[in-house]
NULUMDO-489706 format. One line per 5 residues: their letters; for each residue x, z, y of C-alpha. Coordinates in Angstrom, 2 decimals, always signed. Each point is the difference from the previous one (the first is absolute). Layout:
A> X/Z/Y | ...
***
This chain:
XXXXX> -113.78/+120.17/-85.18 | -1.00/+1.00/+3.52 | -3.25/-1.98/-0.15 | -1.40/+1.64/-3.12 | -2.83/+1.72/+1.89
XXXXX> -1.66/-3.30/+0.95 | +1.50/-2.55/-2.39 | -2.49/-1.59/-2.45 | +2.77/+0.13/-2.62 | -0.69/+3.72/-0.44
XXXXX> -3.12/+1.44/-1.60 | -1.88/+3.02/+1.30 | +1.70/+2.10/-2.68 | +3.42/-1.34/+1.03 | -0.66/+0.88/+3.63
XXXXX> -1.25/+3.50/-0.86 | +3.10/+0.73/-2.06 | +2.39/-1.52/+2.53 | -1.54/+1.95/+2.85 | +0.34/+3.25/-1.92
XXXXX> +3.54/-0.88/-1.09 | +1.17/-0.81/+3.51 | -1.24/+3.33/+1.33 | +1.30/+1.93/-3.03 | +3.50/-1.42/+0.37
XXXXX> +0.30/+0.25/+3.79 | -1.89/+3.23/+0.77 | -1.87/+1.59/-2.87 | -1.62/+2.59/+2.27 | -1.91/-2.85/+1.61
XXXXX> -1.87/-0.98/-3.17 | -3.67/+0.28/+0.93 | -3.22/+0.59/-1.88 | -0.85/-3.64/+0.70 | +3.18/-1.25/-1.69
XXXXX> -0.64/+2.22/-3.03 | -3.62/-1.09/-0.21 | +0.93/-3.67/+0.27 | +2.43/+0.18/-2.94 | -2.46/+2.04/-2.06
XXXXX> -2.76/-2.51/+0.67 | +2.14/-2.99/-0.92 | +1.77/+1.45/-3.03 | -2.61/+2.49/-1.16 | -0.19/+3.73/+0.82
XXXXX> +2.05/+0.97/-3.05 | +2.84/-2.35/+0.93 | +1.02/+1.50/+3.33 | +2.29/+2.63/-1.56 | +1.54/-2.58/-2.35
XXXXX> +0.73/-2.22/+3.00 | +1.52/+2.78/+2.12 | +2.22/+1.38/-2.76 | +1.32/-3.47/-0.82 | +0.51/-0.68/+3.70
XXXXX> +2.10/+3.14/+0.40 | +2.16/-0.94/-3.00 | +0.63/-3.45/+1.46 | +0.55/+1.33/+3.52 | +2.56/+2.62/-0.93
XXXXX> +1.60/-2.01/-2.77 | +0.90/-2.54/+2.68 | +1.00/+2.64/+2.57 | +2.33/+1.81/-2.39 | +1.56/-3.23/-1.21
XXXXX> +0.57/-1.27/+3.55 | +1.47/+3.36/+1.09 | +2.42/+0.16/-2.91 | +1.01/-3.61/+0.60 | +0.96/+0.96/+3.55
XXXXX> +1.76/+3.21/-0.92 | +1.75/-1.29/-3.13 | +0.51/-3.77/+0.31 | +0.09/-1.62/-3.42 | -1.02/+3.18/-1.80
XXXXX> -2.07/-1.62/-2.78 | +3.00/-2.07/-1.12 | +2.56/+2.78/+0.00 | +1.10/+1.46/-3.35 | -2.35/+2.86/-0.71
XXXXX> -2.33/-1.08/+2.78 | -3.75/-0.29/-0.35 | -1.04/-3.20/-1.70 | -2.70/-2.30/+1.19 | -3.33/+0.93/-1.62
XXXXX> -0.83/-2.47/-2.72 | -3.39/-1.61/-0.36 | -0.83/+0.17/-3.66 | -2.98/-0.65/-2.20 | -3.12/+2.06/+0.42
XXXXX> +0.14/+0.83/-3.69 | +2.96/+0.02/-2.35 | +0.49/-3.51/-1.25 | -2.51/-1.44/+2.45 | +0.58/-2.65/+2.64
XXXXX> +1.76/+1.00/+3.23 | -2.60/-0.80/+2.62 | +1.61/+1.86/+2.91 | -3.12/+2.17/+0.37 | -1.07/+3.27/-1.53
XXXXX> -3.30/+1.82/+0.12 | +0.29/+3.63/+1.07 | -2.82/+2.20/+1.26 | +0.42/+2.62/+2.70 | +0.00/+2.91/-2.45
XXXXX> +2.91/-1.42/-1.97 | +1.92/-0.97/+3.14 | -0.61/+3.43/+1.56 | +1.39/+1.59/-3.18 | +3.11/-2.15/+0.31
XXXXX> +0.38/+0.83/+3.69 | -0.45/+3.68/-0.78 | +2.78/-0.15/-2.58 | +2.27/-1.71/+2.51 | -0.94/+2.54/+2.67
XXXXX> +0.86/+2.94/-2.24 | +3.34/-1.60/-0.90 | +0.86/-0.46/+3.67 | -1.08/+3.57/+0.77 | +2.52/+1.29/-2.54
XXXXX> +2.92/-1.60/+1.85 | +2.04/+2.72/+1.67 | +2.73/-1.70/+2.01 | -1.65/+0.80/+3.33 | -0.57/+3.47/+1.37
XXXXX> -3.53/+1.38/+0.37 | -0.07/-0.16/+3.80 | +1.02/-3.66/+0.18 | -2.53/-0.86/-2.69 | -2.77/+1.77/+1.90
XXXXX> +0.87/-1.58/+3.36 | -0.16/-3.44/-1.62 | -3.34/+0.86/-1.63 | -1.53/+1.24/+3.24 | +1.20/-3.02/+1.94
XXXXX> -1.76/-2.26/-2.48 | -3.13/+2.15/+0.05 | -0.18/-0.27/+3.78 | +0.75/-3.73/+0.01 | -2.85/-0.61/-2.47
XXXXX> -2.18/+2.74/+1.54 | -0.68/+1.57/-3.40 | -2.02/+3.11/+0.79 | +0.70/+1.66/-3.34 | +3.75/-0.54/+0.12
XXXXX> +0.22/+1.21/+3.60 | -1.77/+3.21/-0.99 | +2.61/+1.00/-2.61 | +3.45/+1.52/+0.23 | +2.80/+0.27/-2.56
XXXXX> +0.69/+3.57/-1.06 | +3.62/-0.83/-1.00 | +0.61/-1.52/+3.45 | -1.36/+3.13/+1.70 | +2.13/+2.20/-2.25
XXXXX> +3.01/-2.13/+0.97 | -0.55/+0.87/+3.67 | -2.37/-2.67/+1.32 | -2.83/+0.97/+2.32 | -2.83/-1.67/+1.88
XXXXX> +2.17/-0.64/+3.04 | +2.35/-2.02/-2.19 | -2.85/-1.87/-1.69 | -1.46/-0.90/+3.39 | +3.16/-1.94/+0.84
XXXXX> -1.12/-2.80/-2.33 | -2.45/-1.11/+2.70 | +2.77/-1.01/+2.44 | +3.13/+0.54/-2.00 | +2.32/-2.24/+2.05
XXXXX> -0.40/+2.28/+3.04 | +0.14/+3.17/-2.08 | +2.84/+2.37/-0.86 | +0.04/-1.14/-3.63 | +3.39/-0.73/-1.48
XXXXX> +1.10/-3.63/-0.25 | -0.23/+0.39/-3.78 | -3.73/+0.69/+0.26 | -0.57/-2.62/+2.68 | +1.56/-2.68/-2.21
XXXXX> -2.25/+1.07/-2.88 | -3.04/-0.36/+2.24 | +1.19/-3.35/+1.39 | +0.20/-1.34/-3.52 | -3.41/+1.51/-0.79
XXXXX> -1.52/-1.82/+2.97 | +1.67/-3.25/-1.01 | -1.40/+0.10/-3.54 | -3.47/+0.83/+1.30 | -0.08/-2.58/+2.77
XXXXX> +2.31/-2.99/-0.48 | +2.74/+0.35/-2.63 | +1.05/-3.60/+0.54 | +1.20/+1.02/+3.48 | +2.54/+2.52/-1.31
XXXXX> +3.20/-1.04/+1.75 | +3.70/+0.59/-0.57 | +0.04/+2.92/+2.40 | -2.61/+1.94/-1.95 | +1.63/-0.93/-3.31
XXXXX> +3.31/+1.39/+1.28 | -1.68/+3.18/+1.24 | -1.73/+0.56/-3.32 | +3.16/-0.44/-2.06 | +1.96/+2.21/+2.39
XXXXX> -2.43/+2.88/-0.45 | -1.07/-0.35/-3.62 | +1.51/-0.79/-3.37 | -1.37/-2.99/-1.90 | -2.14/+2.18/-2.33
XXXXX> -1.39/+1.86/+3.01 | -0.87/-3.28/+1.70 | -1.95/-1.18/-3.05 | -1.74/+3.38/-0.23 | -0.96/-0.17/+3.67
XXXXX> -1.49/-3.47/-0.38 | -1.87/+1.01/-3.14 | -1.27/+3.15/+1.73 | -1.51/-2.17/+2.73 | -1.66/-2.13/-2.70
XXXXX> -1.31/+3.06/-1.82 | -1.34/+1.59/+3.17 | -1.62/-3.25/+1.08 | -2.39/+0.05/-2.94 | -2.07/+1.92/+2.55
XXXXX> -0.95/-3.46/+1.30 | -2.40/-0.30/-2.92 | -1.94/+3.11/+1.02 | +0.18/-0.77/+3.73 | -1.32/-3.53/-0.48
XXXXX> -2.92/+1.37/-2.03 | -0.70/+2.84/+2.48 | +0.74/+2.43/-2.83 | +2.75/+2.00/+1.73 | -1.99/+3.10/+0.98
XXXXX> +2.25/+3.08/+0.26 | -0.56/+2.96/-2.30 | +0.11/+2.45/+2.91 | -1.73/+0.03/+3.37 | +2.39/+2.41/+1.73
XXXXX> +3.76/+0.29/-0.20 | +2.05/-1.61/-2.72 | -0.08/-0.03/-3.77 | +3.28/+0.72/-1.78 | +1.16/-2.02/-2.97
XXXXX> +2.94/-0.28/-2.32 | +1.00/-2.35/-2.80 | -0.05/+1.07/-3.62 | +2.86/-0.81/-2.38 | -1.81/-3.14/-1.14
XXXXX> -0.54/-1.25/+3.54 | -3.63/+0.99/+0.47 | -1.20/+1.28/+3.36 | -1.12/+3.63/-0.25 | -2.11/+1.32/+2.87
XX> +0.39/+3.69/+0.69 | -2.90/+2.26/+0.88
***
């Protein structure tokens, strides 16, 4: 599909959506006002959010599936493993068309429920979780996420010097445990299909299977920031310093004054 930008087989709407998608998937921070305006013009101003939310769900659905395939070969077919999602009828008793109609509000509600479920997982310590979050925030250049810090991670002994290591973690004094977590984070964000046997071995050496799944799902949860970044809606709440946050018992983010 490399010739989509000039091929007569693609409409103006197709090209607008493909251009946005390509930038969103490869480097979301590079989404421009022109790309946003092009999609809005072709789909209608009210459809841009619908498009972006659906794009994120597709993007990270594929990334998570590919990552788990690499880390746990054959996992969907194992007893107790996750089953393939079924494509059912849009309405009970209706024909199975393979398509469903979901608006951005409904999909955002579903993503929020998933996000809160992931946030309640507790197999990883607070510092590892925060290092993974900050690495993703810096990779996606989310201004809001880079301006926040986890209170539990700070209480566990983390500081700004430690958080700064996520910029160039391979040359840092981080433990191998944390470096492996960040290597996997980078792989999910960039090219999960390139996860090789060496990284798989490192991950399973450092983490239990439940921790591995939690780490992958944390990257997915954090990466919902791509929605805001692509829409230029990632303004930080503070202009100086950092804003502290913690998670409530139901997985909601609570910002602390």
